[in-house]
C-alpha positions in Angstrom: 15.7 -22.9 63.1 13.8 -20.9 65.7 14.1 -17.8 67.9 12.6 -14.9 69.7 12.6 -11.2 69.4 11.3 -8.6 71.8 8.6 -6.2 70.7 10.7 -3.0 71.3 13.4 -1.0 69.5 15.9 -3.3 71.2 14.8 -6.7 69.9 17.6 -9.0 71.2 17.0 -8.8 75.0 14.0 -8.6 77.3 12.8 -5.0 77.7 9.6 -2.9 77.4 9.2 -1.2 74.1 7.8 2.3 73.5 4.9 2.9 76.0 4.3 -0.8 76.8 3.3 -1.8 80.4 5.2 -5.1 80.2 8.0 -6.7 78.1 6.5 -8.4 75.1 7.8 -11.1 72.8 7.4 -12.8 69.4 8.5 -16.5 69.2 9.1 -18.0 65.8 10.1 -21.3 64.2 10.8 -22.8 60.8 8.9 -26.0 60.2 9.0 -28.8 57.6 6.0 -30.9 56.9 7.5 -34.4 56.7 5.3 -36.0 54.1 5.7 -33.2 51.5 8.9 -31.5 52.6 7.1 -28.2 52.4 8.7 -25.5 54.6 6.8 -22.8 56.5 7.4 -20.3 59.4 5.2 -19.8 62.4 5.3 -16.6 64.4 3.4 -16.2 67.7 3.1 -12.8 69.4 1.7 -11.2 72.5 1.3 -7.5 72.0 1.0 -5.1 75.0 -2.4 -4.5 76.5 -1.9 -0.8 77.5 0.6 0.9 75.2 -1.1 2.2 72.0 2.3 3.2 70.5 3.7 -0.2 71.5 0.9 -2.0 69.6 1.4 0.2 66.5 5.2 -0.2 66.5 5.0 -3.9 67.3 2.8 -4.4 64.2 5.4 -2.7 62.1 8.2 -4.6 63.6 6.5 -8.0 63.2 5.8 -7.3 59.5 9.4 -6.4 59.0 10.6 -9.5 60.8 8.3 -11.7 58.7 10.0 -10.3 55.6 13.6 -10.6 56.9 13.4 -14.0 58.6 11.0 -15.8 56.3 11.5 -14.0 53.0 9.0 -15.5 50.5 8.5 -18.7 52.6 4.9 -19.2 53.6 4.1 -17.9 57.2 1.5 -18.1 59.9 1.3 -15.2 62.4 -0.9 -15.8 65.4 -1.3 -14.5 69.0 -2.9 -12.2 71.4 -2.7 -8.8 69.6 -4.7 -6.9 72.2 -6.5 -5.0 69.4 -9.7 -5.9 67.6 -10.5 -6.0 63.9 -11.5 -2.3 63.9 -8.1 -1.1 65.1 -5.6 0.6 62.8 -2.8 -1.8 63.6 -5.1 -4.7 62.6 -5.7 -3.0 59.3 -2.0 -2.4 58.9 -1.3 -6.1 59.2 -4.3 -7.4 57.3 -3.7 -5.0 54.3 0.1 -5.3 54.4 0.3 -7.5 51.3 2.2 -10.0 53.4 -0.5 -11.7 55.5 -4.3 -11.6 55.8 -6.7 -12.7 58.5 -7.9 -16.3 58.3 -11.3 -15.1 59.5 -11.8 -13.2 56.2 -10.6 -16.1 54.1 -12.3 -19.1 55.8 -14.7 -21.1 53.7 -16.6 -22.0 56.9 -16.6 -19.7 59.9 -17.9 -20.4 63.4 -17.4 -17.2 65.4 -20.4 -16.6 67.6 -18.6 -13.9 69.6 -15.3 -12.2 70.4 -12.2 -13.9 71.9 -11.6 -12.1 75.2 -14.1 -13.5 77.7 -12.6 -12.1 81.0 -13.6 -15.4 82.7 -17.3 -14.2 82.5 -19.4 -17.3 81.5 -22.6 -15.1 81.5 -21.3 -12.5 79.0 -20.9 -12.5 75.3 -17.6 -10.8 74.3 -17.4 -8.7 71.2 -14.3 -8.0 69.1 -11.6 -10.4 68.2 -8.2 -9.6 69.9 -6.7 -13.0 69.2 -5.9 -13.5 65.5 -4.4 -15.8 63.0 -2.9 -14.3 59.8 -1.4 -16.3 56.9 0.5 -15.6 53.7 -1.4 -16.4 50.4 0.1 -19.9 50.1 -2.4 -21.1 52.6 -6.1 -22.0 51.9 -8.3 -21.5 54.9 -10.9 -24.3 55.2 -12.4 -23.5 58.6 -12.2 -20.9 61.3 -13.6 -21.0 64.8 -13.7 -19.4 68.2 -14.0 -22.3 70.6 -16.3 -21.3 73.5 -16.4 -24.5 75.6 -16.5 -24.4 79.4 -15.0 -27.0 81.8 -17.1 -27.6 84.9 -18.9 -24.3 84.2 -15.7 -22.3 83.9 -13.5 -21.1 81.1 -9.9 -22.5 81.1 -8.6 -19.1 80.1 -9.7 -15.4 79.9 -9.3 -15.8 76.1 -11.2 -18.3 73.9 -9.0 -20.4 71.7 -9.0 -19.6 68.0 -8.9 -22.4 65.5 -8.1 -22.5 61.8 -7.8 -25.5 59.5 -5.3 -24.7 56.7 -4.2 -26.4 53.5 -0.7 -25.7 52.2 
């Protein structure tokens, strides 16, 4: 089982929600770990980079969809949220009682800087705008922001975020 929903009041077709600059989406899937038969859901989002109302409403919508689509099944929620750990929408998600940030729960954390690098190899970004949240069924062994370059360049304007989970 898998699907998409749009981050807007109209979730079933491409459109811009609230004060968003661009149409934004959440893609989700239901997965089964073959060896154990354990089921979990994965949700991946890209919140708007301009619309403050859009980010706030998208956070509410995603939390509601986690409940309606996954119920009590363990979930991972990841993506480019376009807000850092000090933003009210981050707090809304992280204190929802549904999911928490793997950064907070990691036994080992390697996070020398933020996640949005703007392709600037000389700078040191602050603030994490790319996040991984999980339900309590997951243990977080390791968390990292991967800052490698390739031939002196970053492959993306965001650093990859890594988490090693046990379920």
